[in-house]
Backbone as numpy.savetxt, mean C-alpha at the origin, in Angstrom:
# Nx Ny Nz CAx CAy CAz Cx Cy Cz
23.26 6.28 -8.09 22.42 7.46 -8.09 23.30 8.69 -8.09
22.90 9.68 -8.86 23.70 10.89 -8.94 23.49 11.78 -7.72
24.33 12.78 -7.58 24.24 13.69 -6.45 23.26 14.83 -6.68
22.54 14.79 -7.81 21.59 15.86 -8.10 20.37 15.77 -7.20
19.84 16.93 -6.86 18.63 16.97 -6.06 17.44 16.65 -6.95
16.55 15.81 -6.45 15.36 15.44 -7.20 14.27 16.49 -7.01
13.40 16.60 -8.00 12.22 17.44 -7.86 11.35 16.86 -6.74
10.59 17.68 -6.02 9.78 17.18 -4.90 8.86 16.01 -5.26
8.20 16.07 -6.39 7.29 14.98 -6.77 8.06 13.68 -7.01
9.21 13.77 -7.66 10.03 12.59 -7.91 10.58 12.03 -6.60
10.99 12.91 -5.71 11.50 12.49 -4.40 10.43 11.74 -3.62
9.20 12.27 -3.60 8.10 11.60 -2.90 7.82 10.23 -3.52
7.77 10.18 -4.85 7.46 8.92 -5.53 8.52 7.86 -5.25
9.78 8.24 -5.38 10.86 7.27 -5.12 10.91 6.86 -3.65
10.69 7.83 -2.77 10.70 7.54 -1.34 9.60 6.56 -0.97
8.39 6.81 -1.48 7.29 5.91 -1.15 7.52 4.53 -1.76
8.05 4.48 -2.99 8.37 3.18 -3.60 9.36 2.40 -2.75
10.35 3.10 -2.20 11.34 2.44 -1.34 10.68 1.92 -0.06
9.77 2.70 0.51 9.06 2.24 1.70 8.23 1.00 1.40
7.48 1.03 0.30 6.63 -0.12 -0.06 7.49 -1.35 -0.31
8.61 -1.17 -0.99 9.49 -2.30 -1.29 10.03 -2.94 -0.01
10.35 -2.13 0.97 10.96 -2.64 2.20 9.98 -2.97 3.31
8.84 -2.28 3.34 7.89 -2.46 4.44 6.59 -3.12 4.02
6.30 -3.11 2.73 4.99 -3.55 2.26 4.04 -2.36 2.27
2.96 -2.47 1.50 2.04 -1.35 1.30 1.44 -0.85 2.62
0.89 -1.76 3.41 0.19 -1.35 4.63 1.14 -0.67 5.61
2.31 -1.25 5.83 3.24 -0.64 6.78 3.84 0.65 6.25
3.98 0.77 4.93 4.45 2.04 4.35 3.43 3.14 4.64
2.16 2.84 4.46 1.11 3.82 4.75 1.11 4.16 6.24
1.23 3.15 7.09 1.27 3.39 8.52 2.45 4.27 8.91
3.60 4.04 8.27 4.79 4.85 8.53 4.53 6.31 8.17
3.99 6.54 6.98 3.70 7.91 6.52 2.70 8.58 7.45
1.71 7.83 7.91 0.69 8.41 8.78 1.26 8.90 10.10
2.41 8.41 10.50 3.03 8.89 11.73 3.47 10.34 11.60
3.69 10.77 10.36 4.19 12.12 10.12 3.14 13.04 9.51
2.17 12.46 8.82 1.13 13.23 8.16 -0.22 12.79 8.70
-0.74 13.55 9.62 -2.06 13.23 10.15 -3.10 13.68 9.14
-4.07 12.85 8.94 -5.10 13.13 7.95 -6.47 12.93 8.57
-7.44 13.57 7.98 -8.81 13.38 8.45 -9.41 12.12 7.83
-8.69 11.52 6.88 -9.17 10.31 6.23 -8.94 9.11 7.13
-9.77 8.09 6.96 -9.69 6.88 7.77 -9.31 5.71 6.88
-8.04 5.33 6.92 -7.52 4.26 6.06 -8.31 2.97 6.25
-8.63 2.61 7.48 -9.32 1.35 7.74 -10.70 1.35 7.11
-11.44 2.43 7.25 -12.77 2.52 6.65 -12.67 2.47 5.13
-11.70 3.20 4.56 -11.52 3.18 3.11 -11.14 1.79 2.63
-10.25 1.13 3.32 -9.84 -0.23 2.95 -11.04 -1.17 2.98
-11.85 -1.09 4.03 -13.01 -1.95 4.14 -14.02 -1.69 3.03
-14.11 -0.45 2.57 -15.04 -0.11 1.49 -14.54 -0.62 0.14
-13.22 -0.71 -0.03 -12.64 -1.11 -1.31 -12.49 -2.63 -1.43
-12.01 -3.26 -0.38 -11.73 -4.69 -0.43 -12.99 -5.52 -0.26
-13.06 -6.68 -0.92 -14.22 -7.55 -0.72 -14.23 -8.12 0.69
-15.39 -8.53 1.14 -15.53 -9.04 2.51 -15.36 -10.56 2.55
-14.35 -11.06 1.88 -14.08 -12.50 1.85 -13.37 -12.92 3.12
-13.70 -14.13 3.58 -12.90 -14.69 4.66 -11.72 -15.42 4.01
-10.81 -15.94 4.83 -9.60 -16.57 4.31 -9.93 -17.76 3.43
-10.94 -18.54 3.79 -11.31 -19.71 3.01 -11.78 -19.32 1.61
-12.63 -18.32 1.51 -13.13 -17.88 0.21 -12.01 -17.29 -0.63
-11.10 -16.56 0.01 -9.98 -15.99 -0.72 -9.11 -17.09 -1.33
-8.84 -18.14 -0.55 -8.04 -19.25 -1.06 -8.76 -19.95 -2.21
-10.06 -20.15 -2.10 -10.83 -20.77 -3.17 -10.73 -19.94 -4.44
-10.87 -18.66 -4.32 -10.80 -17.78 -5.50 -9.40 -17.76 -6.10
-8.38 -17.77 -5.25 -7.00 -17.82 -5.76 -6.77 -19.11 -6.52
-7.21 -20.23 -5.95 -7.03 -21.52 -6.61 -7.80 -21.58 -7.91
-9.00 -21.02 -7.94 -9.81 -21.02 -9.15 -9.15 -20.19 -10.23
-8.54 -19.05 -9.87 -7.91 -18.21 -10.88 -6.63 -18.86 -11.42
-5.97 -19.69 -10.63 -4.77 -20.39 -11.10 -5.13 -21.48 -12.10
-6.36 -22.00 -12.00 -6.80 -23.07 -12.88 -7.13 -22.56 -14.26
-7.37 -21.26 -14.41 -7.75 -20.70 -15.71 -6.63 -20.69 -16.67
């Protein structure tokens, strides 16, 4: 990597990519939330986006998609 300073948007993108690579998506978000308090509720948003499958149904769907 060169010694040049990155533009703020590029710095944020690369920094977050590094966090996700090393911590995983959820822990990267949790890490950022320690510094940036938001009025948004990650847990509520996650529950609204993700399906309400239990572990058994998730495994069945994964196995079914591998069979295709």
